[in-house]
N, C-alpha and C positions, 0 to 999 in steps of 0.2 A: 733496856731495848722496847720503846713504845708498844701499848697494847693495839693501838691503831697505825694504819699508816698516816700519811701526811693527807692526802685525797679524801682518805673517809674521815678523818676528824673535821675536815673544812664542810663535808657533805651533812654528818651529825648535827655537826653547831650550826649550819646554814636550815637544817632543818627545824631546827629548835626554836631559834629566833623569829624564823618568818612564820611558825604555827603561831610563837605567843602573840608575835604582831598583830596576826589577822585575827586569834581569839579576842584579844582586847580594841581592837578593831570593832570588832562587833558588839562590844559591848553599849557602843553610841548608835546602835542601829537598829536592833527588834526588840530589846526588852518591853516595848510596849505591847507587842501581841500576846503579854501574858494576859492583859486586862482585857475584860469582855464588853467594857461601856455600856452594861445592859440598859436597854431601855431608849437609849439614847439614838439621834436620828442625826442626819444631815440633809433635807432638805426631801427628798424621796426615799433616798435610801440609808440604810445603817449608817451609825457615825462611826464604828471600828472599821466598815468597809472601806466609808470616805478616806479614815486614814492610811489605810494600805494602799487606795489607788494612788492618793497623792503622792507618798513617799515613792512608789514603783514609777510614777511621772518623772521623777527628779531623777531616780535611776536611770528611765528610759533615757531621757535628753543626756544625761551622763554616757552614756553608752554610745550611743550616736555621735557624742564631740568627742567621745575615747579615741572613736575609730581612726582618727587623725593624731591629736593629742599624745595619747599612750604610744601610738606606733610609731610616732616620730621624737619622743621624749629622749632629750640627751640624758646621759647619766652621769648627772653631776646634780648635787643641791636636791638629792629626791630625799633626804631626812624633812625638808622644809614644806615640801610638797604634802607629805604625810601629816607634819603638825597643823598647817593651814587648814587642810581639807577637814581632818578632825575637828578641830576647834571650831569651825563655822557650822559644822553637824553638831558639837554641843551645843553650843550658842542659840540654833534652833529648838534643842529641847528645852532650854530655858525660857524661851520665847511662849513655847507651847503649854509651858506650866502655866504661865503668871496671864497669859492672854483669855478669855473666857471663850468656852467654847458656845458655839460652833465655829468661830472666827480663827481657832487657830488651828485648823486643818493645813492650813497652808504652809505652815512651818513643817511638816512632813515633806511637802516637795523641798523646802530648802535644805532639808537634812539629808534627804536622797541624793539631790545632785552631787554634792562633794563625796558622798559615801560610795557614790556608782564607779568614782575614778581611783578609788584605793587598791581595789585587788590586780590591775595592770602595774601600778606603780611598784607595789610590794613584789610581786612575780618577777618584775625586771631584774630585781638582786641576784635571782637563782636559776633561770633561763640559760638553755645553750651549753649544759655542761654534763659529764657522763653521768654524773649523779641526780641528773634533774629528777628523773624518774621518782627516784626515792624522795627527794627533796619537795618536789611538786607535789608526791601523795601526802606528806605530811601538811602543805600548806592547804591543799585542799580538804584533806578530812578536817581541819580547823572548821567549814563550816556546819560540819554535823555536829563536832562537840559543843562548839559554842553557840549553835541556834537553839540546842537543851539547856545548856549550862546558863545562860543569859536569861533564858525564861525561869530556869530555878531560882537564880540571884535575885529576879525582878519579883517573883512570886513572896521567896523569901523576906525582902524588905517591904512588901507591904502586909505580911503576916504579921511580921516579928515587928516593926515599928509603927505599922498601920499608917503608912506612907498614902496618900491619895494616887488613885490610877495616873491623874496628870503629870505629877512626880515623880513617877518609876521611871521612867527614861533618863532624867536628868541624874538623878541621885545613882543609877547604874554606871553611868559614865563616871561620876566620880569616883566610883568604888574601882573602875578600871583604869583609870588616867594615869596615875604613876606608873604601874606595871607596862603601860603601853610605851611611855617615855625609856623606860629602863632596855624594852625589845627593840626600842628603831636604834636606839644607841649600839646596841649587837650588831643589829642589821647593818650598819654602816660599817662594822667592820668586815663584814662578807667578804674576801677576796674577790676579783674578777677571776671570768672562766679561763682556764690556762692554756697555752697553745695545743697540745693534747686534746681538749674540751673543744677547741673550734675546728681541730681537724675532724673529728668524730661527730661533730653536733651541727656543723656550720655555725661561721660566722654571724651574730645576730647583730645587725645594723637597723638606725632609724628608715622609717621608709619615706619617701616622698609620694605624691597621687600618683606620677607615673607606674611607681613599682605598685603600688595596690592595684590599680587598671589591669596592668599585666599579669598580674597573680589571679585575679578573680577570672579575666577570660582565660586565659590556661588551664584553669582546674572548676571550671563553673558548673557542671552537673554534680559532681562529688561535693563542693563546698554546698549547692544548695542543698543535696542530699543530708548533711550534716549539720545545717543549720536547722531544717525542718526537726530533727532529732534532736539539737538540743531545744529546739520550742518546745516541743512535748517534755523533756526533762525540766526545764524553768517551771511550766506550768504546774506540773507533779509538785514540784518543791517549794511553790510560792503560795500553794493552795494549803498543803501540809504544815510548812514554816509558820506562817501568818495566821490559821483558822486552827493549827491543833490543839490550842487550850479549848475552843470552842468545841471541836470535836472530841477531845477527853470529856469535857462536860456532861456533851451529850449522850457518852457514855458509861456515865455514871464514875468519872475520876475527877471531879471540878475541884476537891479539898486535898487533893495530892499532888503537889508541884514538882514532886520530884520524881513524878513519871517521866517528863521531858529527860532528864539526864539518864535514865535507866534503860530508856529504849536507845538514846543515842548513842553512850559509851560501847557497848559491845559493837554498833554498827561502825562505831570509829575505828576500833580496833582492827576491826576484820579487811575494812575497805584499805586501812593502813598499809597493813601486811601483804594484802594481796596486790594493790600497785604497786609499794615498794618493790615487791620481788620482780618487777617487770626489768630493774636495773640490771639483770643478770641476763638480759638478751642484748647483745651488743649491735645485731643486725636491726636497725631502726624500721626496714619495713615489717620485717617479722612482728617487731613490738606493737608497729601501727595495727596490723591484722589482730593482734591478742586484743588490744583494746577494743576493736569491733565487735569479739568475741564476749568481751564483759558486758560491753552497751547492750547485747544481744540477750544475754541472760537476765541482764536487769530488768528488761522487759518483761521476761516470761515469769521472772520472781513475781516481780510486781502485780500482773495481772493474774497468776494463778491463785496468789495469797489472797487476791482483793475477790476471786469469784468465789473461795472458800467462805471468806468472812461472809460475803452476801450471802450464803448458805449456810450462816450458824455453824460451819464445819471448823470454822478458827475464830477462839478467843478474840477480843477489842485489843488485848494488850499485845500479842502476840501477830495480829493483823499489823498495827503500826509499826510493830519490829519489821515484819518480813516486808512489807509494801515500803518503809524506809529506806530498808538495804537495798530493794529492788532500785527504788527510784535514784540513789547516790550511785551504784553501779551503773546508772546510764550518767549520770552528772558528771561524776568525778573525774572519769576519764580524759573529759574534755577539760577540766581544769588542772591538770597534772602531766599527763603522759601523751594524749592524744594528738595536740596540736603541736607539742617541742618535737615527737618524732616524725611527725608528717612533713614538718620543714626540715628536718635531717635527712629523711629518707630519701626526699624527691630535691637535696639540693636548694631550697627556696631562696630567694633572696628576701627577708624578711624576719619579723617578731613574733612571737605568739603574741603579745597584745593587739595585734589587726585582727586575726581570727577570733580571738574570744572577744573582742569587744563588739566586731561585726555579727556573731552569734547570739553574744548577750541583746544585743538593741533588739534584735530580732523576736527575742525570749522574752522578753520586757513586755513587748507589744503584744504579744501573747496573753502573759498574765492579766496585763489590764483588761484587754479585751474581755477574755472569760470572766473578769469580776463584774465589768459593765453587762456584759449578759445578762448575767445570773440577777442583778440587780434590775437592768434596764426591762430586762423581759417576764421579770418578776417570777421567776423559778421558783415555786414552792416544793423545795427541797432543805431538808438541813445541810449543813456543810459535810456529814459524815456520808449521806445519802449521794450529793453531788460530786464529792472527791473519789466515791469507790466505784459510780458507773463512770467518769472521765477517765479512771485511771484503766479498767478494761476496755475501752473503745482506742483509748490512744495506744496501750499497750501492746493492740493487735497490729495497729498499722506501723507503729515504731517499728517491729519485728520486721514488717518486709522492707521497709525503707533502710534498715541498715543491713539488710542484704544485699541490695542495691546499692549500698556503700562500699562493701566488702568487694563486690564486684568492679565496680569502677574504679576504684584502687587498684586493685589485682590486674585486670585490665590494661589501666595506665603505666604500671611497672613493667610492663612488656615491652613499651615504647619510648619510656623515659629510662636515660640512665639512673642508677639507684648509685645512693651511697652506702657502702658496703659497713 
C-alpha cells in the first residue's frame, strides 16, 4: 500500500519542483542586492538605487504586459518560455559585468523585464487544484527563502573568491543554471488538474479582453481594496529585499552574510506551514476570509515590531525577523491562496495570472515611486529609518483597508451564488 495517495503524491511533487524552479530563477534576479557599491553615483542618485529602479522598471513593464500575456497564455511549450526569459536575464548580467559603470544601469531593465513574466508562467502549472493552497504556499515561500539564500550565495562568492561586485550576479546565475534546468524538466511532468479539481476549484481558462473588463466591473471595489493592500506589501518587500544589506550594515551586521538566511529560513518554514494548512478548508469562501485574517495579522505584526524596534525595545536581528514575518503574512497569501480561492468561491471565469499581474503592476509603480521620492526629494534618512517609518504608517492604513476588503467580499457573498 503506498504511503501517500495519488493526489497527495502529485501535490507534494508539484510543490517541490515549483519551489525549486522559482528558487533557481531567483538566482538570476537579486544577488546584486548583496553588493553596496559604496560611493558610486548615477547622476544625482546613488548608483545602487539606480540599479534597483532600473530593474524595477523592467518588472513594472512586464507586469502590465503580463496582464494580457499571462492571463491569455496557452498551456503548451511553457518550458521554452521559461528558458528563453531566463536566458535573456542571464545575458543581461553578462553585459552588466563587461560594460563600464554607470552605462551598465540599462542592463538591469533588460534583466527585469523577462524575469517579471516568470512567476505567472510557473504558477500556471499548479493553479486550479484542490491542493493549490499547499503547492502555492511552497511556490510563494520560495520568494522568502531564495531572497536570503541568493544574497548569501552572492556574499559567499565575493568573500571566498574575491569576485568583483559587478560579476556577482552573472556568477550566481552560473551556480543556479543546471539546477534550474532539472527543476523545469520536473515541472513539465506535473499532470494537469483532474476533473475533480475543476469541479471544486473552477476551470482555469485563458482570458479575453472582454473577460478581463467584465471581471473588473463586477468586483471593482474589492479589487481596488486588495490591489492597494498588495501595493503596500510590495513596497515593504522591495525595500527590505533590495536594501536589507544596507540596513544590516547600518545596524552593525555588515560582515555576516549568513544573517540573510538566518532570518529567512524560520519565516519560510512558518509561512509554508500556515499557508499550506488552508488546504484543509474545502469551502473556498471561508478560506478567502482566512486569507484576509492572515493579511490583517501581518500588518499588525509588522507595525508592532517596528514600533518596539524604534523605541529600542527589540534588537535589530529580531526586528528584521518579525517585520519580515509580518510583511510576508501580507504578501504571500496573494501569491498562494487569495486569488485562487477568490476565483473558486465566486466561480469566476478567469485565472490567477490576471489578478496577480494586475496587482503586481500597481505594486511596482508604488515601489519605483517610493525609491524616486526618497532620492528625488533628498530624504536625509538611512534606509533603516526610512523603512521603519514607512512600515508603521502603511501598516496602520493597511489594517483598515483589509477590514474593508473583508466587509466587501462578505457582503458580495450574500448576493452572489458561491461554490461550496
